[in-house]
N, C-alpha and C positions, 0 to 999 in steps of 0.2 A: 576372704571367705565370708559370705553373708550368714547371719543367724536369723531365726524367726523370733518374732516379738510377741510377748505376752505382758501387756502393760500392768496388769494387776498384781504381779508377783513382786517379791521383795528385792532389795538391793543385793542380797546374797545370791539370788537366782540370776540377776543381771550379771553379776561377776562370773557366774558359771557359764553364761552364754559367751562372755568374752573369752574365757578359757577354751570353750568349744570352738570359737572362731579360730584361735591359734592352732588347735589340734587339727581342725579340718584343713587348714592351710598346708599342713604336712600330708594332706590327702589320705585321711582315714577313709578306708575304701569300702566299707560294707554297711549293710543296714543295721548291724549290731550297734553302731554308733547312735543311730536314731532311737533304737530301743533303749539304750542307756539314757539318752536325753529324756525320753518319756518317763522312764523310771524315776529320774531326778524330779520331774514335775510331779509325779505321784507322791514322792516323798515330801516335797514341799507342800503339796495339798494337805497331806496328813498332818504336817507340823502346824500349818495355819489353822486346820480344823481343831487341833488340840488347844491352841491358843484361844480360839473362840468358843471352847468347851463344846464343840460339836465333833461328830465322828466322821473322819475322812471326807469332809466337805469344805470347799473354799466358798463361803457364802457370797462374797462380792462378785465372783466370776461365774458362779453356778456350776463349778466343776466338781465332779466326784471321782473317786479312784476308779470306780467301775466304768465311768464314761471315758476316762483316759485310757483304760485298758482296751475298751472297744475301739477307740481311735487307733491305738497301737496295732491291734489285730487287723484293722482295715488297711493301714499303711503297709503292713507285711504282705497282705493279700494282693494289693496293687502291684507291689514290687515283684512278687513271684509270678504274677500273671503277665507282666509286660517287659521284664528284663531282656528276654531273648530278642525282642524286636527293636531294642535301643542299640544303635550302631555308632561306630566311629567312622569319620569321613576324612580322607586325605585327598586334597585337591592338587597336590604337587607343590604347594607353598606352605600350607599349614594344615592342622587337623582340628575338626570340630565334631559335632554330634548330629545325629538324625534319628528318625523313627520310621519303621515300616508300617504302612497304613492299609495295605491290600495284599491279598494272597498272591497276586502276580508280581509283587515287589516294588510298588511305588514307595518312595521315601520322601518325607517332608523334612525340611531343615530350614535354617535361616539363610537368607539370600547372601549375607556377607561371608558365610562359610564357603560358598561357591565362588571363590575370589579369582579363579583363573579361568581361561577359556578352553581348558583341556576338554576333549569330548568324553573321556572316561575318567571316573574317580575310583579310587580303591576304598572298599568298604570293609570294616573290621567288626566281627561279631565277638561277643564276650567269651565264647568258647575257643577263640584263637583262630578260627577259620576266616578266610577272606573271600571277597567276590568283587566284581567290577560293576559299576553303575554308570549308565548313560546320563549325561547332563540334559535336563529338560529346561523348564522356564524359571524366571525370577521376577517377582514384583519388588523392585528395590524400594518403592515408597513405603511398603509395610514390612520389609525385611523377610519376605517369604520366598522359599525356593523348593524345587522338586527334582528328584532324580528317579531313574528307573533301573532296577537291578537287572543285570544280564543273566540269561539262563532260564530255562523253563523248569520250575519246581514250585512247590508250595512253600512260601516263605512265612515265617512267624510274623504276625501283624497285630496291631492294636485296634480297638473300637473307637470310633470318633464320637465325641460328645459335644457339649455346648458350654461356652463360658458365660453366655448372657444370662444363664439361670443362677449364677453364683450370687450369694449374699455376703456382705462384708463379714469377715471372720471365719468363713468356711475354710476347712482344711484342704490343702492341695499337696500333691506328691510330685517331687522332681526327680528325674533320672537324667544322666548325662555322663560322658566320659571326661570327668574333671581332670584338667591338666593334660588331656590327650589320652588316646587308647593305651592301655597298659596290659600286656599279655599276662593272663592268669588272674586278672582282676575284673570282676563284674562292675558295671556302671554303678557308682555310689548312689545311694538312696537318701534323699533329704525331704523334709516336709516343712510346711509353713502355712500362712493364712492369706486368703484373698483380701486385698486392701481397697483397690479402686479400679475403675476403668478410665483410660485416657486414650480416646480415639480408637485406633485399631489395636491397641495394646491393653493388657491388664497388668496390674502391679501387685506383686506379692512380697512377703518377706521370706520366701523360700530361698534356701542357700543356692548361690551360683558362683562359679569362678571361671576363669579362662578355660576353654575347652568344652564347657557345657553348652556353648552357643549352638542352636539348632536342635538341642535335645528336647524331650517331651515333658509336658506338665499335665498331670492327671487330677481328676476329682477322686473322691474316696470310693467311687464305684469302679474305678480303673479305666475311665473313659478319657480320651485325649481331649484336652480343652485349650491347649496353647502350645507354642514352640518358643523356647528360650531365645531372647533377642539380645539383651544387654543388661548391664548392672548400673544402677544409678549412683548419684553422689553419696547417698547415705547407705549404711550397711543394711538398712531394712527396706530398700527400694530395689526391686528386681523386675525387669520388664520382659513381657512375653507376648508374642504376636498371637492374636486370637484365632482359634480354629475357624471361626465364621469367615474370616478374611480369606483363608485358604479355600474354603468351600465356594465362595463367590468367584474366586479366580481359577477354579479347578481346571476348566477346559483350556484356558489360555496357558496355564502352567504346563499341562500335558502336551500341548502343541509345541512347547519349547520357546514361547515368546519371552522376551525380556523387556521391561519397561520401568520408567520411574527413575528415582535417584535416592541413594541411601542418605538418610538424615544423620545429624550428629548424635542421635540417640543410639545408633548402632555402633557403639564404641568398643565393644569387646571383640578384638580380632581372634581368629582361630589360633590356638596354641600351636607351636611347632617351628619357631624361628631359630632354634638352637643350631649352632654350627661348631665344627671342630677346627676350622681354619686350615683346610687342606684343599688342594686340587687333585682330583683323581684321574688316573689314566683310563679313559673310557674305552680305549682300544684293547685293554687287557681283559682277559676272561675272569680276572679276580679283582678284589677291591685294593688295587695298587695305588699307593700315594705317588703323585707326580711332583707336587710342589707343596712346601710348607709356607704358610703366610707368616711374616714376622709378627711377633708379639701375640700370636694367636694361642688358643688353648693347646693346640698340637705342638707348637713351638715350645711352650712352657714345660711340657713333660718330656721333651726330647724325641718326638717322632721325627723320622727322616725320610727323604725321598727313597723310593723303592721298597719301603715297608709295605707289607700286605696285611690288611686288617681281616682277621678271620673270625672275630667274635666281638659282640657288644652286649654287655650285661647278660652273658650266658646264651645269647642268640647266635647261632652259627651264621656268619656273613658269607654269602656266595660270590657277590660281584659288586661293582661300583654302585649300581642303581639300588641294590639291596641295602648297602650301607647308607646311602643318601636317605632312603625311606626310613630306616631305623633311627637315624639321628633326628629326623624331623618329628618323630613321635615324642621327643623329649623337649623340655623347656630350658631356656637360657638359665645358666647358673646351676643346673642339675649335675650331679657327679655320677659318672658312669665308669664301668670297667671295660677296658679294651684288651683283647688278645691279638697280638701282632706277630707275624712271621718275618724275621729279619735274618738273612743269610742262613737259612735252614734252622734257625734258633727261634724258639717260641718265647715271647716276652709278654709280661703283664704290665699294664699301665692303668693308673687311675686319672681320669680326665674330668675337669670341670668345664662344661660346655660354655662357649661364648653366647 
């Protein structure tokens, strides 16, 4: 997990960000985490102000408590305004993020999130509802992709902005389904600072982890300025494809064109390669296990052929495809709870996914 960088603060504050990094890696999932972070900054500002015999001011950085509170309120406002338009995307192989940018349901995402040739992708909203989206175009050179939601309705959407107006140090707000979509959890909210421009991308120290790819980056006015692309070698380097590139390619993306080649900068694959280690009977109307792979997660906990999976982490499983989708929403190494029907007996298992 990435943290955002404020060079002027003390070693104690730096240690705090390291602890935040660890806490975020456990997927702390709400913007209360961000508020707590800002409150710590406020406390640190007050402490340094006392040391310098000034009141609530960090002289070197020019920060005041009131200014930090204003930033905090702006971040909360951006999150409230745009959360409903931030979606999870399942391409049949893995899951990433995206954001709706028009009332009729256009979605922008990263090209590498659209990693399969399926014509329709499943879209997950933070309230737990789902929809299908038609695959449109991709510019692989800049890691830009577009989808179109199916169905005629007014979709929640965000306002487009501009990244070219950013100045170094400007605050930005990041949304995304970190670790993949999770039922009952809104997309986590994180913030950071704009650092630099590198070609078609901007670089920030805003937090990103796997699953955030394709999610939105906003300015403090709540306008979309970039789409998450990849995480750099340093914890303070996170890359985002500029909204200006999407705008210049808009017509080609809407027509469904694909061109270019993904660079080695797009290194963050969609989350969702977790496996149980079973083959399912696709001819069965239920999620019936046909074969257990040796040494797999399923083998280790004692699952057996003809077992029927009826629940995963409290979600009722209806059939084989439902189970496949549910497992793909998790990450390798994650522990889940299975409910299995065996010879008319209901059994509970705890499984650590491969």
